[in-house]
C-alpha positions as CSV (number, residue, x, y, z in Angstrom):
1,M,-17.6,33.0,-3.9
2,A,-14.5,30.9,-4.6
3,F,-15.0,28.5,-1.7
4,K,-17.7,25.9,-1.2
5,K,-20.4,26.7,1.4
6,P,-20.1,24.4,4.5
7,V,-22.4,21.5,4.8
8,V,-23.0,19.0,7.6
9,N,-21.1,15.8,6.7
10,K,-23.2,12.6,6.5
11,I,-21.6,9.2,6.4
12,S,-23.0,5.8,5.4
13,A,-21.8,2.3,6.3
14,D,-20.4,1.5,2.8
15,I,-16.9,0.2,2.3
16,A,-16.9,1.8,-1.2
17,N,-16.8,5.2,0.5
18,I,-13.6,4.3,2.4
19,S,-10.1,4.6,1.2
20,I,-7.8,2.0,2.8
21,Y,-4.0,1.7,3.2
22,L,-3.4,-2.0,3.8
23,R,0.0,-3.2,4.8
24,S,1.4,-6.5,6.0
25,T,4.2,-9.0,5.5
26,K,4.4,-10.9,2.2
27,K,1.8,-13.6,1.4
28,F,-0.6,-12.4,4.1
29,G,-3.5,-12.5,1.7
30,K,-3.9,-8.8,1.0
31,T,-4.8,-9.2,-2.7
32,T,-7.1,-12.1,-1.9
33,L,-8.8,-9.9,0.7
34,F,-9.5,-7.2,-1.9
35,R,-11.0,-9.8,-4.3
36,D,-13.2,-11.2,-1.6
37,V,-14.4,-7.8,-0.5
38,I,-15.5,-7.0,-4.1
39,M,-17.2,-10.3,-4.5
40,A,-19.0,-10.1,-1.1
41,K,-20.2,-6.6,-1.8
42,Y,-21.1,-6.7,-5.5
43,G,-21.0,-10.3,-6.6
44,D,-19.4,-9.0,-9.8
45,P,-15.6,-8.8,-10.2
46,S,-15.9,-6.0,-12.8
47,R,-17.0,-3.6,-10.0
48,G,-13.5,-3.6,-8.6
49,L,-10.1,-3.1,-10.2
50,L,-6.7,-4.3,-9.1
51,V,-3.8,-2.3,-10.6
52,G,-0.6,-4.3,-10.7
53,C,2.2,-1.8,-10.4
54,G,5.7,-2.2,-11.9
55,N,7.3,-5.5,-11.3
56,E,4.6,-6.7,-8.8
57,S,2.2,-9.3,-10.1
58,G,0.5,-11.1,-7.2
59,F,-2.8,-11.9,-9.0
60,G,-1.8,-14.8,-11.3
61,M,-3.5,-17.5,-9.2
62,L,-6.6,-15.5,-8.3
63,D,-9.9,-16.2,-10.1
64,N,-12.7,-13.6,-10.4
65,L,-10.5,-10.6,-10.2
66,N,-10.6,-7.6,-12.6
67,V,-7.0,-6.5,-13.3
68,T,-4.8,-4.2,-15.3
69,T,-1.1,-3.2,-15.0
70,I,0.9,0.0,-15.1
71,D,4.7,0.4,-15.7
72,N,5.3,4.1,-15.5
73,Y,3.8,7.4,-14.4
74,R,2.2,8.1,-17.9
75,D,0.3,4.8,-17.5
76,L,-0.9,5.9,-14.1
77,V,-2.2,9.2,-15.3
78,D,-3.9,7.6,-18.3
79,L,-5.5,5.0,-16.1
80,C,-6.7,7.7,-13.7
81,N,-8.2,9.8,-16.5
82,W,-9.9,6.8,-18.0
83,L,-11.4,5.7,-14.7
84,I,-12.8,9.2,-14.0
85,Q,-14.0,10.1,-17.6
86,E,-15.4,6.7,-18.5
87,K,-17.2,5.8,-15.3
88,G,-20.7,4.7,-16.2
89,K,-19.8,4.4,-19.8
90,E,-17.0,2.0,-20.5
91,H,-16.9,0.6,-16.9
92,N,-18.7,0.5,-13.6
93,I,-15.7,0.2,-11.4
94,E,-16.3,1.4,-7.8
95,I,-13.2,0.5,-5.9
96,V,-9.6,0.6,-7.2
97,A,-6.6,-1.1,-5.5
98,F,-2.9,-0.4,-6.3
99,D,-0.7,-3.4,-5.7
100,T,1.8,-2.6,-4.4
101,G,2.5,0.8,-2.9
102,D,6.2,-0.2,-2.9
103,E,6.3,-0.4,-6.7
104,L,4.0,2.7,-7.0
105,A,6.6,4.6,-5.0
106,L,9.4,3.5,-7.4
107,I,7.3,4.7,-10.4
108,A,6.8,8.0,-8.6
109,D,10.6,8.3,-8.0
110,K,11.4,7.7,-11.7
111,E,9.0,10.5,-12.6
112,T,10.5,12.8,-10.0
113,I,14.0,12.1,-11.3
114,A,12.9,13.0,-14.8
115,R,11.2,16.2,-13.7
116,S,14.2,17.2,-11.7
117,T,16.5,16.9,-14.7
118,E,14.1,18.8,-16.9
119,E,13.3,21.6,-14.4
120,T,16.8,22.2,-12.9
121,G,18.8,21.5,-16.1
122,K,21.1,19.2,-14.1
123,K,21.4,15.5,-14.8
124,C,19.9,13.5,-12.0
125,R,20.4,9.8,-11.5
126,S,18.9,9.1,-8.1
127,I,15.9,10.2,-6.0
128,K,18.3,11.3,-3.2
129,A,19.9,13.8,-5.6
130,A,16.6,15.1,-7.1
131,F,15.8,18.8,-6.8
132,G,19.0,19.5,-4.9
133,G,18.9,16.6,-2.5
134,F,18.2,16.8,1.3
135,N,15.1,14.7,0.8
136,A,13.6,17.2,-1.6
137,G,13.2,14.5,-4.2
138,V,11.5,12.1,-1.8
139,E,9.2,14.8,-0.6
140,Y,8.3,15.7,-4.2
141,S,7.5,12.1,-5.1
142,A,5.1,11.8,-2.1
143,N,3.4,15.2,-2.3
144,N,3.6,16.2,-6.0
145,V,3.3,12.8,-7.8
146,I,1.4,10.4,-5.6
147,K,-1.0,12.5,-3.6
148,P,-2.6,14.3,-6.6
149,V,-3.5,11.0,-8.2
150,M,-4.9,9.5,-5.1
151,S,-6.9,12.6,-4.3
152,A,-8.3,12.9,-7.9
153,L,-9.7,9.3,-7.7
154,K,-11.2,9.9,-4.2
155,K,-12.8,13.2,-5.3
156,A,-14.3,11.3,-8.3
157,G,-16.1,9.0,-6.0
158,F,-13.9,5.9,-6.1
159,G,-12.9,3.8,-3.1
160,V,-9.1,3.6,-3.2
161,W,-6.9,1.0,-1.7
162,V,-3.1,0.9,-1.6
163,I,-1.6,-2.5,-0.7
164,A,2.0,-2.5,0.6
165,H,4.5,-4.6,2.4
166,T,5.9,-4.5,5.9
167,K,9.0,-6.0,7.3
168,F,10.5,-6.9,10.7
169,K,13.5,-4.9,11.9
170,T,15.7,-5.6,14.9
171,I,15.8,-2.6,17.2
172,K,18.8,-2.3,19.6
173,E,18.5,0.6,22.1
174,K,21.7,2.4,23.1
175,G,22.6,1.6,26.7
176,G,20.0,-1.2,26.8
177,L,20.7,-4.5,28.6
178,D,19.1,-6.7,25.9
179,E,22.0,-7.5,23.6
180,D,19.7,-9.1,21.0
181,G,17.3,-6.2,20.9
182,Y,13.7,-6.6,19.9
183,M,11.7,-7.1,16.7
184,Q,9.6,-4.2,15.4
185,L,7.2,-4.3,12.4
186,T,8.1,-1.4,10.1
187,S,7.3,-0.2,6.5
188,N,9.4,-0.9,3.4
189,L,8.7,2.7,2.3
190,T,10.4,5.9,3.1
191,P,8.8,7.9,5.9
192,Q,7.7,10.5,3.4
193,M,6.0,8.0,1.1
194,E,4.5,6.1,4.1
195,S,3.1,9.4,5.3
196,A,1.7,10.3,1.8
197,F,-0.3,7.1,1.6
198,G,-1.4,7.3,5.3
199,D,-2.4,11.0,4.9
200,C,-4.5,10.3,1.7
201,M,-6.4,7.3,3.2
202,D,-9.3,7.2,5.6
203,V,-8.1,3.9,7.3
204,V,-4.6,2.5,7.8
205,L,-4.7,-1.3,8.4
206,T,-1.7,-3.4,9.4
207,G,-2.0,-7.1,9.0
208,V,-0.4,-9.4,11.6
209,I,-0.3,-13.2,11.8
210,D,-0.8,-14.3,15.4
211,R,0.6,-17.8,16.1
212,D,-0.3,-20.1,19.0
213,L,2.9,-22.0,20.0
214,E,3.3,-25.2,21.9
215,K,6.6,-26.1,23.5
216,K,7.9,-29.7,23.2
217,T,10.9,-31.2,24.7
218,E,12.8,-33.6,22.6
219,K,15.8,-35.8,23.4
220,I,18.4,-36.0,20.6
221,G,21.2,-38.3,21.7
222,N,22.4,-37.1,25.0
223,T,21.0,-33.6,24.5
224,T,17.6,-32.4,25.5
225,K,16.2,-29.6,23.4
226,T,13.0,-27.5,23.7
227,K,11.3,-26.6,20.4
228,N,8.3,-24.4,19.6
229,Y,5.7,-25.8,17.3
230,T,2.9,-23.7,15.7
231,T,-0.5,-25.2,16.6
232,D,-2.8,-22.4,15.2
233,T,-2.5,-19.2,13.2
234,I,-4.9,-16.3,13.0
235,R,-4.7,-13.3,10.6
236,K,-5.6,-10.0,12.2
237,L,-6.0,-6.5,10.9
238,Y,-5.1,-3.7,13.3
239,F,-6.3,-0.1,12.8
240,R,-2.9,1.4,13.2
241,G,0.2,2.3,11.3
């Protein structure tokens, strides 16, 4: 038989068995959280690996963190093969985090542009023009470049994290009475890439900083102004996209 016989799935409460897509605004403490998780679970930084992708390097001030960097797709594939083939030999890494998903997406797009030029015979200069355009290149980056690597690491027994950024966007509804609109937390990534990471991972976490505000009235000259002051901040992780 070509297919695997069905078995009853059994889970264990072990964070090493979970793949996590962690997103938040900048300087939330995502990389520090990964370091702290590795140290809390293993007490040994070599059991985890933070992969700095492209131009992102957010680990310079973090102690007790096992790190490497990748600059292109070839580096990504070589790293993936090394992790899988040398596990238990050259390393004992259990959990791998890619920091950031934003830069990893750019690496994937460069690979897609190169493949489009090679396979179609037409010079391609942007991801939007790859494989004929109409989001074909963006879809290719997500489904043919990123997903296979993430899936290979998961199947090899690694816990996989992808760390990414979010941003606030002002939403103004047509016909709405609110001229200023409202703020919505959104992803920096394209919907296709956002979906690729979300589909590959067991858990999607969005980090938010909740602030307690206190209003104070101040008199400046002949003018009275009310200002908000932050009295406390709490970092929270929500199980949602």
